[in-house]
N, C-alpha and C positions, 0 to 999 in steps of 0.2 A: 316236368314236375309241377304242373299247374294244378293246384288243389281245388276240390269243390268248394264253392263259396256259398254262404247262406243267402236265402232269397230276401235281401235287404229291402228291395222295393215293396214286396208284399208285407214285410214286417212294419214298414212305415204306414202302409194303408190299413193294416190291422190295428195299429195304434190309433189311427184316425177313427176307425169304426168303433173302437172301445170308447173313445171320447164322446162319440155320438150315442152311446148307450147300448151298443150291440155286443153280443157275445161273438167272438171271432175265433176262427180256426185257420191255421196255416198248414199246408202240406207241400213238401218238396218231393214231387214224384220222381225226380231224377235220382232220389235216394231210396226209392221203394215206396211202400204204403199201398193200400187197396182203395183205389178211387171210387169204385161203385159202392163199396162198403161205407166209405165216408159220406157219400151223398145220401145213402139210405138211412144212415144213423143220425147224422147231424142235421139233415134236411134244411139247408141254408135258404134264407129268403133272398140273399144276394150272393152271386158267385163272381169273384174277380179273378181273372186269369191273365198272367203276364205272358204275352205272345212274343216269341223270338222268330226272326226270319228263317233260320235253319230248321226250326221245328214247327213252322207255321201250320202245316197240314195236320200234324198229330195234335197240336195244341187246339186247333179249331174243332177237331173231331171230339176232343174232350168236352168242349163247350156244348156241342150238339148233343152229346150223350147226356149231359146234365139236364138239358131241356126235355129229353125223352123220358128220363126217370122222374124229374120234378117239373112238370109243365108250367107251374106257377113261379119258378125261380126267375129272378131278374139277373140276366147275364151281362157282365161288363168285361170288356177286353181292353188292354192297354199294351203299349210296346212300340218299338221303333218302326215296325212295318206300317203303322197307321199314320206316319208322316205323309205317306202317299196313298195308301190303300185304305181309305176311311169310308167314303160314300160307297165304294164298291163292296166293302164288307157288309154294309147294311143291306144293299141291294141283293147281294148273292147269298146271304146267310141269314134267313129269317129267325134263326135261333139266337142271334145276337141282338140284345136290346140297346146297349150303349157301347160306342167306341170312344175311349178317352184319348185325346190327342194332346201331347205335351205332358208337362208335370202333372202327376195324377192326384196328389194328396188333397188339394182344396176342391178339385173337381169331384172327387169321390165324396167329400164331405157334403157338397151341395146335393148330390144325388140321394145320399142317405137321409139328409134332413128334409127331403121332399120339395126342394126348390123347383118351380115349374121348369119343364124341359127347355122351353124357349128362352129362359133366363140364365141357363147354365153355360158359362163359357168353356170352350175346349171339348165339346162333345159332338158326336154325330149320332143321330137316332132316327127312328122311323115314325112318320106321322102320315096317316091316310095313305099307306102303302108307298109313300115317297121317302127318300133319304134326305134328312135335313142336317145341314152342317152349320153349327153355330160359329160365332167369332172365336178366334183363338184366345186362350187365357194368358195373360201376362205372366212372365216367370216370377217366382216368389223372390222378392228382393231380400227379405230378412229370413234366412233359413233357420234362425234360432227359434222362430215361432212354432216349428214342427215338433211334435212329441218324439221322444226317442223310440227307435224301432222296438217292436213287441218281441223281445228275445225270449220271453217266458212262454211263447207259443211254438218254439222250435226246439229240437234237440241239438243244443249247441255243440255237444261232443262229437257230432258227425263232421264238423268242419275243423280240420286240423292242418297245421303247417306240414308241408310235404317232406321236410327234411327231418324234423325231430318228433313229429307226431303229436305236438302239443296243441290244445284247443286254441282256435284263432277266430277273432271276430272282425267284421268289416265296419269301419266307421266312415261314413260319407262326410268329408270335411268341407267340400266345395263343389260347385256345379258351374259349368260353362267353360268355353275355350275360345279365344279370339282368333285362332290361327286357321281354322276351317281347312284342314288338310284334305287332300284329294280323295282319300279312301275312307275317311273317318266320319262317324256319325255324331261325334261329341257336340259339335257346334249346331247342327240341325236339331238335335234332341234337347240340348241344354242351353243353347243360346251362345252368343259371342261375348257376353259380359261374364267375367268370373265373379261369382257370388260366394263369398267365404263365410262360414260360420265363425262366431267369435271364439277365441281361444278358451275363454271361460266355459262356454257351452260344450265345446269338444272335451275339455278335461273333465267336466261333470259326467258326460257319458262314459268316459274311460273309467271314472271312479265307480259308477254303477256296475260296469262290467266286472271290475276287480272285486268289489265288495259283495255283490249279489250273485255273480255267476262264476267267480274265481277264474276269470279270463284275463291273461296278462300279455297275450300276443295279438297284434292288431295289423290289419291292412288299412292304411289311411287312403280312402278311395276318393279320387277326384279326377276331373278331366285334365287338369294340369295343376300340380301340387304347389310348386314353389315359384310361381310367376311373380308374386308379391313378396319381395325379400323381407320386408319388415314384418309382415304377417307370419311368415315362416319362422323367423327368429323369435317372434313373440310367442308363438305356439310352443316352440321348443323350451323357452324359458318357463312358461306356465307348467309344462309337464315336469320339468326339473324341480320347480318350486313346490309342486304338489306332493313330492316325495313318493309318488307311485312308481314302483319299479316294474317297467314294462319294456317290451320290445315291439318295434313297429317297422313297417315297410311302406314305401310310397313310390309314385312315379316321379319323373322329372324331365323337363326339356334338357337338351344337351348344351344349351347356351345360357342357363340361368343359375348354374351352380358356382359357388366360390368357396374359398378355404374356410372362412368364418362360418358360413352356412353349414357346410359338411361337418365341421367340428361340433357345432351346436346340435345338429341332428343326431350325431353319434352319442353325444352326452345325454340326450333325452331318450335314447333307446333305439334309434334307427339302426337297423342292421342290414337292410337291403333296399336298393333303389333300382327301379326298372327304367330303362331308357328306350324310347322309340327311335332307334337308329335308322331303321327302314332299309337302307341300301349303302353299299360301299362305293357307289358310283355318284360322284358329285352332279353329273348330268341328270340322273334320275331324281336326286334330292331337289334340284332346281325345278325340274318339270312338275313335281307334285306340290310345289309351293311350301316346302318344309322350312325354308328360311334358316337353315343351319349349314355349317360346313363340316367337312371331315375333321378339320383341326379343332372345331368346337367340341366334337365328340371325343376326340383324343384327350383334350384338356380336362373335360368332365370326368372321364374314366380315371385319369391320373389322380385327380383330386379325391375321388371316392376311394380309390385304392389306398392312397396315403392315409386316409382317415379310417381305414379298416371297415368300410362299408361294402358289403357284397353287391355285385352288379348283375342285373338280369337284362340282357340286351334283346330287343325284338327286331327282327328283319322281315321284309316282305319280298317274295320272289314272284315275278310274273306280271309286273306292272306293264303298261302298254309299250314302253320303250326298252323293255328287257331284252337282252341278247345273251348269247353264250359268254361273251366277254364281260358284260356287266355282272352276271351271276358270279363269274370267277373273281371279279373285283370285290364283290360282297363277301364271298367265302374267305378270301385272303384278309379282308379288313376285320372280319369277325375273329379270325385266328390272331391277328395282330393285337386286337383289343384284349383278347384272352380273359373274358369275363367269367364269373362263376357259373352263370346259367345263360342259356340262349334259346330262343325259339325262332325258327324259320316258318313263316306262314305263307301260303299261296295267296296271291292278291285276289281279293273278293269284292266285286262292285255291288255292295248292298244297296237296295233302293233307298233313296234319300241322300246318297252321297254324290259328289261331283263325278266320281269314277263311274257310277252307274250310267249317268247321262252321257258321259264320254264314250263308254263302251258301246252303248246303243248307237250313238251317232257315227262312230267309226267302225261299225260292223266287226267288233271283236267277239261277238257272241257266236258260238258254234252250237247249234241245236237249241234245246230248251234250257232256260236258266234253272239250275237245280242247286239250291243252297243247303241241302241236307248234310253235306260234309264240308261246309264252308271253312275256309282257311287251311284245309288239308287237300281235298280233291279240287283241282282248278275248275273254275266256273267259266272263265273266258281265256282266250289266247292273248299273246302280245303281238305286236307287228311282225316280230321275227321268229317267235317260238309257238309251236302248237301246245295245246293243253297237255298232251301226253309228255312232251318234252319238259314242260314246266314242272310236271309232277316228278319226273326222274331227277331233275336238277335239285328240286326241293329235298328229296330223300338223300341225295348225295351230299348236300350241304350239311344236313344234320350229322351224318356219319363222319364226315371229314372234320367237323369241329369236336364232337364228343369222343371219338375213338382214337384221338391222338394220345400216345404214351405219356407225353408231358402233362396233358390235362388230367388223365386218369391218376397219375402219381400225385399230382398236386391236390386233387380232390380227396384221395384216400388219406393223405397226410393231414387234411383239414378236419376229418371226422372226429367227433367227440363222444360218440356213444354207439352201442350196438344197434339201436333203433335207426340212427342215421345211416349206418352201414347197410342195414337191411333195405331201407327206402331207396338209397342210391343204387344198390345192387339191382333191385326190381326195376327201377327206371332204366338202367342200362340194358337189362334183358329185353324190356319192351322196345327199346330203341333198335336193338339188333334184329328183333323179330319183324320190325315194321316192313311192310311190303310196298 
């Protein structure tokens, strides 16, 4: 039941463009729209495309098409693939004018304001048929300087909570993570220092969403939400003091939650917390550098349940040390925790992660790397399991968790509306149909 989320990165960049005096348009083509029609009618001077690794080929094809329709358009791409694939992109794709590496907002501002290419930090570009890679741009220390995302340029009603169908917005509250987990891009993309917006700035964005867009449901997006206990408690207090009646969700590490924090989070509107559990095998948790124990996870789940906060646990199946036994340990641990929601992902070594380098060095890649169905279809094998076996175990894990009579009865008793019943029913049908 993972909902579509608004293109918040593009909304931030559109807000920057408007500050620079440009008219901006945002299109989320995962939700429809006619790309060719938009190009021909809007005729942009600049095209900014957010490129994802799983959709890299189709995303780049869209950039190429824009150059064919509008030869004079300046094409700018950004995204996690360009942690590594930056000069190659310029060499191999003459339809790309700029690659933004790292945080895009201030880099885009420099491009739009006409700063000379050789003075713009964080870009790769073409000069005299050669790819030029400039120095990296430092991370933005004070995130409060950024404008709020340009929500007026998207149809906010397309982005809804999957349970009750109410409109939901994403508020990016912090960036950066110090843990640099084996398979995660958070640290390479956003840095190891956690940079938090002020509580006042976040509450003001919430107020704008409530008063201007009538949005009262939020995902507080961060690489790690509650690492700083005092900041978390302070944000909760500011939300309570504001009188804004909202609900929100966030992520959490499994060793940073305590009773007071959970109580304050609930009082301020938190109704769901996602935990990156990853595995029920302590050996695997140790090998990926997670720095948590199974008992840490049990304790956090207990605290959240006591404070009536729903839990969404994430697990990964197929890491290099995965065996039939460790998968069984993970399934049993998931059932023991008995959270409200769960996702089992197949381990995916995205370029830029420690896992990618490890998989290549340890010959875990079978055939060509294909990320088009990342996190679902396995990309690599483990030492003990083939890709096909990992896929079978992944499907088995989902069904063993969700098709338990106890879980089904508990979920049905928790429903509060016909909308929720319909959404859960459709999610169940899709799960059963999964091949």
